[in-house]
C-alpha positions as CSV (number, residue, x, y, z in Angstrom):
1,M,-16.1,12.7,-8.5
2,A,-19.3,12.7,-6.4
3,K,-19.0,12.6,-2.7
4,S,-20.5,9.5,-1.1
5,A,-20.3,7.5,2.1
6,K,-18.7,4.5,0.4
7,A,-15.3,4.3,-1.2
8,A,-15.2,4.5,-5.0
9,T,-15.1,1.2,-6.9
10,K,-12.5,0.4,-9.5
11,S,-15.1,1.0,-12.3
12,E,-16.1,4.4,-10.9
13,I,-12.4,5.4,-10.6
14,L,-11.7,4.4,-14.2
15,A,-14.8,6.2,-15.5
16,S,-13.9,9.4,-13.6
17,I,-10.3,9.5,-14.8
18,A,-11.4,8.7,-18.3
19,E,-13.9,11.6,-18.2
20,T,-11.4,14.0,-16.7
21,T,-8.5,13.2,-19.0
22,E,-10.6,12.6,-22.2
23,L,-9.0,9.2,-22.7
24,S,-10.8,6.0,-23.3
25,R,-11.6,3.8,-20.3
26,K,-9.3,1.1,-21.8
27,Q,-6.4,3.5,-22.0
28,V,-6.8,4.5,-18.4
29,A,-7.0,0.9,-17.4
30,S,-3.8,0.1,-19.3
31,V,-2.0,3.1,-17.6
32,L,-3.0,1.9,-14.2
33,E,-1.9,-1.7,-15.1
34,A,1.5,-0.3,-16.2
35,L,1.8,1.6,-12.9
36,S,0.9,-1.6,-11.0
37,C,3.6,-3.5,-12.9
38,L,6.2,-0.8,-12.1
39,I,5.3,-0.9,-8.4
40,G,5.5,-4.7,-8.4
41,S,8.9,-4.8,-10.0
42,A,10.2,-2.1,-7.6
43,V,9.0,-3.9,-4.4
44,S,10.0,-7.4,-5.6
45,K,13.1,-9.1,-4.1
46,K,15.1,-8.1,-7.2
47,G,13.9,-4.5,-7.1
48,P,15.3,-1.5,-5.2
49,G,12.6,-1.7,-2.5
50,I,11.5,1.9,-3.0
51,F,8.9,3.4,-5.3
52,T,7.5,7.0,-5.3
53,V,4.2,8.0,-6.9
54,P,5.2,11.7,-7.5
55,G,3.3,14.0,-5.3
56,L,1.3,11.3,-3.6
57,M,3.1,8.6,-1.7
58,K,6.4,6.7,-1.2
59,L,6.4,2.9,-0.9
60,T,9.2,1.3,0.9
61,V,9.9,-2.4,1.7
62,I,11.0,-3.2,5.2
63,N,12.7,-6.6,5.8
64,K,11.7,-7.9,9.2
65,P,13.7,-10.8,10.6
66,A,12.3,-14.0,12.1
67,V,11.3,-13.9,15.7
68,P,11.5,-17.1,17.8
69,K,8.8,-18.2,20.1
70,R,9.1,-16.7,23.6
71,K,7.6,-16.7,27.1
72,G,5.8,-13.6,28.2
73,I,3.0,-12.3,30.3
74,N,-0.4,-11.7,28.7
75,P,-1.2,-8.0,29.6
76,F,-4.9,-8.7,29.9
77,T,-5.0,-11.8,32.1
78,K,-1.6,-11.3,33.7
79,Q,-0.9,-15.0,33.2
80,E,2.3,-16.4,31.6
81,Q,2.0,-17.7,28.1
82,I,4.0,-18.6,25.0
83,F,4.0,-16.2,22.1
84,A,4.2,-17.9,18.7
85,A,7.2,-17.6,16.5
86,K,7.0,-15.3,13.4
87,P,8.9,-16.1,10.1
88,A,11.0,-13.5,8.3
89,R,8.8,-11.3,6.2
90,R,8.8,-8.3,3.8
91,V,6.4,-5.5,4.9
92,I,5.4,-2.6,2.6
93,K,5.1,0.8,4.3
94,V,3.3,3.6,2.6
95,R,4.2,7.2,3.5
96,A,2.1,10.1,2.3
97,L,4.0,12.9,0.8
98,K,3.3,16.6,1.4
99,A,0.9,17.1,-1.5
100,L,-1.3,14.3,-0.4
101,K,-1.3,15.6,3.2
102,D,-2.3,19.0,1.9
103,M,-5.2,17.4,0.0
104,A,-6.6,16.0,3.2
105,K,-6.8,19.5,4.9
C-alpha cells in the first residue's frame, strides 16, 4: 500500500487486499462483511461481549451504569454548576495486541 498523508478509503483497502491475496474484490468485500457480522454478534447484548481479531486487537464491551445529575464546581470558572445525568450505556473498548504494537515501531 502506498504511503500518503490521508487514511486509506474503503475502496483502496479492498483493492489492496484483493491484489495481495489474489482474490476478487467482491470476495474480499464478502470476507470483511462476514467479519463485521461476527463482531456485531459478539458485542451485541446476547453475545459474550468479547471479540479478538487474532494478532491485531481485542474488543470488549464495558457496561457503564447510569449516573444521576449532580452539583459540582466547574474547574475552569470555579463556579458551582449542575452536571447532567447520563443514562446507562455500553461502551466498546479496543485494545491493541502485541503484534499490532510491534507493527507501529
